[in-house]
C-alpha positions as CSV (number, residue, x, y, z in Angstrom):
1,X,0.0,0.0,-0.1
2,X,2.7,2.3,0.9
3,X,4.4,2.0,-2.9
4,X,1.0,2.3,-4.4
5,X,0.6,5.7,-2.5
6,X,3.9,6.7,-3.5
7,X,3.3,5.8,-7.2
8,X,0.2,7.5,-7.0
9,X,1.4,10.8,-5.7
10,X,4.1,10.7,-8.5
11,X,1.8,10.1,-11.3
12,X,-1.0,12.3,-10.3
13,X,-0.2,14.8,-7.8
14,X,3.3,15.5,-9.5
15,X,4.9,15.7,-5.9
16,X,7.9,17.9,-6.4
17,X,10.6,17.5,-3.7
18,X,12.6,20.4,-4.7
19,X,16.3,20.2,-4.4
20,X,15.9,16.9,-2.2
21,X,16.4,14.0,-4.9
22,X,14.4,10.9,-3.8
23,X,17.1,7.8,-3.7
24,X,15.0,5.3,-1.2
25,X,11.3,5.0,-1.0
26,X,11.1,3.8,2.5
27,X,9.4,0.6,3.0
28,X,5.9,1.0,5.7
29,X,8.1,-0.7,8.5
30,X,10.0,2.8,8.9
31,X,7.2,5.3,8.4
32,X,8.2,7.0,11.5
33,X,12.0,7.3,10.8
34,X,13.9,8.9,13.2
35,X,17.4,7.9,12.7
36,X,19.4,7.1,9.9
37,X,23.2,6.2,9.5
38,X,25.4,4.8,6.8
39,X,27.8,1.6,7.3
40,X,30.3,1.7,4.6
41,X,32.2,-1.5,6.0
42,X,28.6,-3.5,5.4
43,X,27.2,-1.2,2.6
44,X,24.1,-0.7,4.7
45,X,21.9,2.1,5.8
46,X,20.7,1.4,9.5
47,X,17.8,3.0,10.6
48,X,15.4,3.3,13.6
49,X,11.7,4.4,14.5
50,X,10.9,6.5,17.3
51,X,8.8,6.0,20.2
52,X,5.7,3.8,20.1
53,X,7.4,1.5,17.3
54,X,9.2,-2.0,18.3
55,X,12.9,-2.0,19.4
56,X,14.2,-3.0,15.9
57,X,17.4,-1.7,14.1
58,X,16.4,-2.2,10.7
59,X,19.6,-2.8,8.1
60,X,18.6,-1.7,4.7
61,X,20.8,-2.1,1.3
62,X,21.1,0.6,-1.2
63,X,17.9,0.3,-3.0
64,X,16.1,0.2,0.4
65,X,15.0,-3.4,0.9
66,X,15.1,-4.6,4.5
67,X,18.1,-7.1,4.9
68,X,18.3,-7.1,8.5
69,X,15.8,-6.8,11.4
70,X,17.7,-6.8,14.9
71,X,15.4,-6.7,17.8
72,X,17.5,-4.7,20.5
73,X,16.7,-6.1,24.0
74,X,15.8,-2.5,25.5
75,X,12.6,-0.4,25.4
76,X,12.2,2.2,22.5
77,X,11.0,5.0,25.1
78,X,11.9,7.3,22.3
79,X,15.0,6.4,19.8
80,X,15.5,9.8,18.1
81,X,19.1,9.7,16.3
82,X,21.9,7.1,15.2
83,X,25.8,7.5,14.9
84,X,28.7,5.1,14.3
85,X,32.1,5.1,15.2
86,X,35.1,4.1,13.6
87,X,35.0,0.7,14.8
88,X,31.8,0.1,13.3
89,X,29.6,0.4,16.7
90,X,26.4,1.9,16.4
91,X,24.9,4.1,18.9
92,X,21.1,4.8,19.4
93,X,19.8,7.6,21.1
94,X,17.1,6.8,23.6
95,X,16.8,10.6,24.7
96,X,13.8,11.9,23.3
97,X,12.3,13.9,26.1
98,X,9.0,16.0,24.8
99,X,7.8,16.8,28.3
100,X,11.1,17.4,29.7
101,X,10.0,15.2,32.6
102,X,12.3,12.1,32.2
103,X,15.2,10.7,34.3
104,X,15.8,7.8,32.4
105,X,17.8,9.0,29.6
106,X,20.3,6.8,27.7
107,X,22.3,5.9,24.5
108,X,22.4,2.0,23.4
109,X,25.7,0.9,22.0
110,X,25.5,-2.0,19.7
111,X,29.0,-3.6,19.1
112,X,30.0,-4.1,15.4
113,X,30.6,-7.8,15.9
114,X,27.2,-8.5,17.2
115,X,25.7,-6.5,14.0
116,X,28.0,-8.6,11.5
117,X,26.8,-11.8,13.4
118,X,23.5,-13.7,12.5
119,X,22.0,-12.7,15.9
120,X,18.7,-11.3,15.4
121,X,18.5,-10.5,19.3
122,X,21.4,-8.1,20.8
123,X,21.7,-6.9,24.5
124,X,23.1,-3.3,24.0
125,X,25.7,-1.5,26.4
126,X,23.8,1.1,28.3
127,X,25.2,4.8,28.5
128,X,22.8,6.2,30.9
129,X,23.0,10.3,31.5
130,X,21.3,13.3,32.9
131,X,21.6,16.9,32.5
132,X,23.3,18.4,35.6
133,X,21.3,22.0,34.8
134,X,18.0,20.3,35.3
135,X,16.8,20.3,38.7
136,X,13.1,19.9,38.2
137,X,11.2,17.1,36.2
138,X,9.7,19.0,34.3
139,X,11.2,22.0,34.8
140,X,8.9,25.6,34.2
141,X,8.0,26.0,30.5
142,X,10.7,28.7,30.1
143,X,13.7,26.4,31.1
144,X,12.5,23.5,29.0
145,X,15.8,22.8,27.1
146,X,16.2,19.1,27.9
147,X,14.7,17.2,25.0
148,X,17.2,15.7,22.4
149,X,17.2,14.5,19.1
150,X,20.7,14.4,17.5
151,X,24.0,13.7,18.3
152,X,27.0,12.3,16.7
153,X,30.3,10.1,17.6
154,X,33.6,12.3,17.5
155,X,37.1,11.3,18.8
156,X,35.8,9.0,21.6
157,X,33.3,11.0,22.6
158,X,29.3,11.6,21.8
159,X,28.1,15.1,21.2
160,X,24.2,15.6,21.9
161,X,22.3,18.7,20.5
162,X,19.2,19.5,22.5
163,X,15.8,20.7,21.1
164,X,14.2,23.4,23.3
165,X,10.7,23.3,24.5
166,X,10.6,26.7,25.7
167,X,7.9,28.8,24.1
168,X,10.1,31.9,24.1
169,X,13.6,30.4,22.9
170,X,12.5,27.6,20.2
171,X,15.4,28.3,18.5
172,X,17.8,27.2,21.1
173,X,20.2,24.3,21.0
174,X,22.4,23.3,23.8
175,X,25.6,21.1,23.1
176,X,26.6,18.4,25.6
177,X,29.5,16.1,25.6
178,X,29.4,12.3,27.0
179,X,32.0,9.3,26.8
180,X,30.9,6.6,24.5
181,X,31.5,3.8,26.8
182,X,29.3,2.1,29.4
183,X,28.4,4.2,32.6
184,X,26.2,6.5,34.4
185,X,27.3,10.2,33.6
186,X,26.4,13.9,34.0
187,X,26.6,15.5,30.5
188,X,28.7,18.1,30.3
189,X,27.4,21.3,28.5
190,X,29.8,23.1,26.0
191,X,28.1,25.8,24.2
192,X,24.8,27.2,22.6
193,X,23.8,27.9,19.0
194,X,20.1,29.6,17.7
195,X,18.8,28.5,14.7
196,X,15.4,30.4,14.0
197,X,12.7,31.8,15.8
198,X,10.0,29.1,15.4
199,X,9.6,25.3,16.2
200,X,10.3,24.4,12.5
201,X,13.9,25.3,13.4
202,X,14.1,22.6,16.2
203,X,17.3,20.4,15.8
204,X,16.1,17.1,14.6
205,X,19.5,15.4,13.8
206,X,23.2,15.8,13.6
207,X,26.1,14.4,11.9
208,X,29.9,14.7,11.4
209,X,31.7,13.9,8.0
210,X,34.4,11.1,7.8
211,X,37.7,13.6,7.8
212,X,35.9,15.6,11.0
213,X,35.9,18.9,9.4
214,X,32.2,19.3,8.5
215,X,29.1,19.1,11.0
216,X,25.5,19.3,9.9
217,X,22.4,20.2,12.1
218,X,19.2,19.3,10.4
219,X,15.8,21.0,11.1
220,X,12.6,20.8,9.1
221,X,13.4,24.0,7.3
222,X,17.2,23.7,6.5
223,X,20.5,22.5,7.2
224,X,23.1,24.2,8.7
225,X,26.8,23.1,7.6
226,X,29.8,24.1,9.9
227,X,32.7,23.6,8.0
228,X,36.5,24.2,8.5
229,X,35.4,22.8,11.8
230,X,37.0,24.3,15.1
231,X,36.9,21.0,17.0
232,X,37.4,22.8,20.3
233,X,34.4,25.3,19.8
234,X,32.2,23.7,16.8
235,X,29.6,26.9,16.8
236,X,32.8,29.1,15.8
237,X,33.3,27.3,12.5
238,X,32.3,28.9,9.3
239,X,28.5,28.3,8.9
240,X,26.2,28.1,5.7
241,X,22.5,27.7,6.2
242,X,20.7,25.7,3.1
243,X,17.2,26.2,3.5
244,X,14.8,23.4,1.8
245,X,12.0,24.4,-0.9
246,X,10.2,21.2,0.1
247,X,8.2,21.1,3.7
248,X,8.1,17.7,5.5
249,X,9.1,16.2,8.9
250,X,12.7,15.7,8.4
251,X,14.0,13.5,11.0
252,X,17.3,12.5,10.1
253,X,21.0,13.5,8.5
254,X,24.2,11.8,7.2
255,X,26.8,12.7,5.1
256,X,27.2,10.6,2.1
257,X,30.3,12.5,1.1
258,X,31.8,16.1,1.5
259,X,29.4,17.4,-0.8
260,X,26.0,15.4,-0.4
261,X,23.9,14.8,2.5
262,X,21.4,11.8,3.1
263,X,18.1,13.2,4.7
264,X,15.4,11.1,5.6
265,X,11.6,12.1,6.4
266,X,8.6,10.7,8.2
267,X,5.6,9.4,5.9
268,X,2.7,11.6,6.3
269,X,-0.1,11.0,3.7
270,X,1.0,11.6,0.5
271,X,4.4,13.3,1.6
272,X,7.6,11.9,3.0
273,X,8.7,8.5,4.0
274,X,11.9,8.8,2.0
275,X,15.7,9.1,1.8
276,X,16.7,12.2,-0.1
277,X,20.2,13.4,-1.4
278,X,21.0,17.0,-0.9
279,X,24.2,18.7,-2.2
280,X,26.1,21.2,-0.5
281,X,29.3,23.1,-0.7
282,X,32.4,20.7,-1.1
């Protein structure tokens, strides 16, 4: 049925995704995609759905067929992004926190040897954490800066970008750092960046390129690309904002190469439910 609607949309409604080029029409199993990561070693895309869905890590080939479905032995409380390290370990961000009331935030680490095996059930390594600045669950509305949908691995650490639920400051994203190994940590606050003045500018995903000199922050409206990356102060790097001319619920970003991003959005009626390629400056 999902493919039928997609074809109908193309033939009848002439869906125009603008400068986003559709490369994969996602299967119905991933109609609420929240995380996308590329795995060069296994020639796969890894993907997950967000809260309310089964705790399954999906491996798709380059034409969009599901070739692996791995049950993760942990609750999908609110899975919101994926990242990968140079050894091929996958990290699932179980840190969605819409109401800013959760004290059960974590990142699930799936080791590369488990992913390469024939196992269809995996016990993850759990990285638990809290935000030391949060004193109440939930805090007052103007201080609700503790939702998160975006992170990546870099040089042994995990970098998290929060999503503000403050009605006065929806543009605010705070950057935190965590170790990438099992434990219970207080996230280290590093910096703040402002996107734009409405909730369509919430940061919904992040990624860093293989060379570690470009960073992408995704919102529904646009993607911010930080280049000539200052690895001590990410937000002090060169910044370019690319606005999309196709509106959809964009949930995940990953670098294909230095000049191309993969972007995935949720399926909403006749729109979305795809992986796209999007060109940026080299």
